[in-house]
C-alpha positions as CSV (number, residue, x, y, z in Angstrom):
1,M,0.1,-0.2,0.1
2,S,1.5,3.9,-0.2
3,R,1.9,5.7,1.4
4,F,-0.9,8.2,0.0
5,R,-3.5,5.3,0.8
6,R,-2.0,4.1,4.5
7,V,-2.6,8.0,5.6
8,K,-6.0,8.3,4.3
9,K,-6.9,4.7,5.0
10,D,-6.3,6.4,8.5
11,V,-6.6,9.9,9.0
12,R,-10.5,8.5,7.6
13,A,-10.6,7.0,10.0
14,L,-10.3,8.8,12.7
15,L,-12.6,11.4,10.7
16,V,-15.2,8.7,10.8
17,D,-14.8,7.8,14.9
18,T,-17.7,8.7,16.3
19,E,-14.4,10.7,18.7
20,W,-12.9,12.2,16.2
21,K,-13.0,15.7,17.9
22,E,-11.3,14.1,21.3
23,R,-8.9,12.5,18.6
24,L,-7.5,15.4,16.2
25,G,-4.3,15.5,18.3
26,E,-3.2,12.2,16.6
27,L,-3.0,14.2,13.3
28,E,0.2,16.1,14.6
29,E,1.7,12.8,14.1
30,F,2.1,13.4,10.3
31,P,4.0,16.1,8.9
32,P,1.4,18.4,7.2
33,G,2.9,17.6,4.1
34,V,1.6,14.2,3.5
35,L,-1.7,14.9,5.3
36,V,-2.9,17.6,2.6
37,P,-3.4,15.0,-0.2
38,P,-5.3,12.6,1.7
39,L,-7.5,15.8,3.3
40,F,-8.5,17.2,-0.4
41,S,-9.0,13.6,-1.6
42,L,-11.7,12.6,1.4
43,R,-13.7,16.3,0.7
44,L,-14.8,14.2,-2.1
45,D,-15.2,11.4,0.9
46,R,-18.8,9.6,0.4
47,N,-19.8,10.0,3.7
48,E,-20.5,13.8,4.3
49,L,-19.4,13.6,7.8
50,V,-16.3,12.8,6.7
51,R,-16.3,15.3,4.3
52,W,-17.1,18.3,6.9
53,R,-14.9,16.6,9.2
54,A,-12.2,16.6,6.5
55,V,-12.4,20.7,6.3
56,T,-11.6,20.9,10.6
57,A,-8.7,18.7,9.9
58,F,-7.2,20.6,6.8
59,G,-8.1,24.7,9.0
60,L,-5.4,22.1,11.4
61,T,-3.1,21.0,9.3
62,A,-2.5,24.2,7.7
63,G,-2.1,26.4,10.3
64,R,0.6,23.9,11.7
65,M,2.4,24.2,7.6
66,A,2.0,27.8,8.8
67,E,3.3,27.9,11.5
68,A,6.6,25.8,10.5
69,S,7.1,27.6,7.1
70,M,5.0,30.3,6.0
71,E,6.3,30.1,1.9
72,K,4.8,26.0,2.3
73,A,1.5,27.6,3.4
74,R,1.2,30.3,0.8
75,V,1.6,27.1,-1.8
76,L,-1.2,25.7,-0.4
77,M,-3.4,28.3,-0.5
78,R,-2.4,29.2,-3.9
79,T,-3.2,25.7,-5.2
80,C,-6.6,25.7,-3.8
81,M,-7.2,29.2,-6.0
82,W,-6.3,26.4,-8.7
83,Y,-8.5,24.6,-7.9
84,M,-11.6,27.7,-7.6
85,N,-10.1,28.6,-11.4
86,E,-12.0,27.5,-14.3
87,E,-8.5,25.9,-15.8
88,S,-8.5,22.9,-12.9
89,G,-11.9,22.1,-15.1
90,N,-14.1,22.4,-12.2
91,L,-12.2,20.8,-9.2
92,G,-13.1,23.2,-6.5
93,W,-16.0,21.6,-4.7
94,G,-15.4,21.8,-0.6
95,I,-12.3,24.1,-1.8
96,P,-14.1,27.2,-0.3
97,H,-14.3,25.6,3.1
98,F,-11.1,24.1,3.2
99,M,-9.4,27.9,2.0
100,A,-11.6,29.2,4.8
101,E,-11.3,27.0,7.9
102,A,-7.3,27.7,7.1
103,M,-8.2,31.4,6.6
104,V,-10.0,30.6,10.5
105,I,-6.9,28.8,12.6
106,N,-4.4,30.9,10.8
107,E,-4.6,34.6,11.7
108,R,-1.2,35.3,9.3
109,I,-3.4,33.1,6.1
110,A,-6.5,35.3,6.5
111,K,-4.5,38.3,6.4
112,E,-3.2,37.3,3.0
113,F,-6.2,35.5,1.6
114,H,-9.3,36.7,2.7
115,K,-9.4,39.2,-0.3
116,I,-9.2,36.8,-2.4
117,F,-12.0,34.5,-1.2
118,V,-14.3,36.9,-0.2
119,S,-13.8,38.2,-4.1
120,Y,-15.5,35.3,-4.8
121,I,-19.2,36.4,-4.3
122,F,-18.1,40.5,-6.0
123,C,-20.5,40.4,-8.5
124,D,-20.3,43.7,-10.4
125,E,-18.3,46.0,-12.8
126,E,-17.2,47.7,-10.2
127,C,-15.3,45.6,-8.4
128,D,-12.4,43.3,-9.6
129,G,-13.4,40.0,-8.2
130,N,-13.7,36.2,-9.4
131,F,-17.4,36.2,-9.5
132,L,-18.4,32.0,-9.5
133,D,-20.7,31.3,-12.1
134,H,-22.0,27.9,-10.5
135,P,-23.8,28.3,-7.6
136,E,-23.6,25.4,-5.5
137,L,-19.7,26.1,-5.3
138,R,-20.8,30.1,-4.8
139,R,-21.9,28.2,-1.7
140,D,-19.2,27.2,-0.3
141,V,-18.1,30.4,-0.2
142,F,-20.5,31.3,1.3
143,W,-20.4,28.9,4.0
144,G,-16.8,29.7,4.3
145,L,-17.7,33.4,4.9
146,A,-20.4,32.9,7.8
147,R,-17.3,30.6,8.9
148,L,-14.7,33.4,8.8
149,A,-16.6,36.5,10.3
150,G,-17.3,34.8,13.6
151,V,-13.7,35.0,14.0
152,R,-12.4,37.5,12.4
153,P,-15.5,39.8,11.3
154,G,-13.0,42.3,10.0
155,L,-11.9,40.4,7.2
156,V,-15.4,39.9,5.5
157,S,-16.9,43.7,6.1
158,H,-15.4,45.0,3.4
159,G,-18.1,42.2,1.1
160,E,-21.4,43.0,3.2
161,R,-22.7,44.3,0.1
162,F,-23.0,41.3,-2.2
163,V,-23.5,39.1,0.9
164,M,-26.5,41.2,1.2
165,M,-27.2,40.3,-2.3
166,A,-27.2,36.6,-2.3
167,L,-30.4,36.9,0.0
168,D,-32.3,37.4,-3.3
169,E,-30.2,33.9,-4.5
170,V,-32.3,31.0,-6.1
171,D,-30.4,28.5,-3.8
172,P,-31.4,28.2,-0.7
173,Y,-28.0,27.4,0.4
174,N,-27.3,30.6,-0.6
175,R,-29.7,32.4,1.0
176,A,-29.3,31.0,4.4
177,Y,-25.7,31.6,4.7
178,A,-26.0,35.1,3.1
179,A,-28.3,35.3,6.2
180,W,-25.8,33.5,8.3
181,T,-22.9,35.9,7.5
182,L,-24.9,39.0,7.9
183,G,-26.4,38.1,11.3
184,V,-22.2,37.3,12.5
185,L,-21.1,40.9,11.1
186,G,-24.6,42.1,12.9
187,V,-25.3,44.2,9.2
188,K,-28.7,46.0,11.0
189,A,-29.0,47.6,7.0
190,A,-30.1,43.7,6.4
191,K,-33.3,43.7,8.4
192,A,-35.9,44.2,6.2
193,K,-34.6,41.7,3.4
194,L,-33.8,39.8,6.5
195,V,-37.8,39.8,7.9
196,A,-38.7,39.0,4.4
197,L,-37.1,35.7,4.5
198,K,-38.0,34.3,8.6
199,N,-40.6,31.8,7.1
200,D,-38.6,30.7,3.9
201,P,-39.9,26.7,4.2
202,E,-36.4,25.8,2.0
203,E,-34.8,23.1,3.9
204,I,-30.8,22.4,4.4
205,R,-28.1,20.6,4.9
206,T,-25.5,22.4,6.8
207,F,-22.2,22.1,9.2
208,Q,-22.6,23.9,12.8
209,N,-20.6,23.8,15.6
210,S,-19.1,20.6,14.2
211,E,-22.2,19.3,13.6
212,L,-24.6,18.3,11.1
213,R,-27.7,20.3,10.9
214,D,-30.6,20.3,9.3
215,V,-32.3,23.7,9.0
216,S,-34.9,25.6,6.4
217,V,-34.1,28.7,5.6
218,G,-35.9,30.7,7.6
219,Q,-34.8,29.4,10.6
220,M,-31.3,30.4,10.1
221,V,-32.9,33.8,8.8
222,S,-34.5,33.8,12.2
223,E,-31.0,33.2,13.9
224,A,-29.5,36.0,12.3
225,L,-32.3,38.4,13.2
226,D,-31.8,37.4,17.3
227,A,-28.1,38.1,16.5
228,L,-29.0,41.9,15.1
229,N,-31.5,42.3,18.2
230,T,-29.2,41.6,20.4
231,S,-26.0,43.3,18.6
232,G,-25.2,46.4,20.9
233,C,-25.0,49.0,18.0
234,Q,-25.6,49.6,14.5
235,K,-22.8,48.7,12.3
236,P,-23.6,50.4,8.9
237,L,-23.2,48.3,5.2
238,A,-19.7,48.1,4.2
239,E,-18.9,50.5,0.9
């Protein structure tokens, strides 16, 4: 058995375990560079839980890599960016989750790559963006924005205008994740549009607080409104 297959098998066994969070420290037995290829593969695993847990594992791995060599971490993030462009053959599924989690874990990665990440939702000619036409790939970015906003809100706020626009998207995941992000950021200017979506019945399945969650768009909108109502001061929409 090749090293790749052996490591992938070991990592997958860890991620499928019910005690996976307690076992994440075991990943430190592997050099970060050895873990990256199996984790890229596991983002497409048949098991939904494994796919999502691989996101957590990737973030920790990228963080370790950045601590040892920021240049290697840059190469890793640029590899993720390559997966996101058309030349890759649309291989970007799950990659925005990985990028976001790396930025959540490591501040230096976040500071260097957050503008590129947010630009994947820029959708007008006045902004120099990298808008993703595919709504199902774009939803991965919106999840990542919500995740990053919960830890480093200042690195997401310059994209608020485009997050607001996503409340009108056909894709229910994008509406739900946009609401989540706006609630975390405390964007009071979004309140009227959120109220209009409060009874949106469409269901999504997502990953929050390290657990799979089945929830309606309306429920996530209501949670965003609750967050806005409890936030301290009005936060203006970013320019």
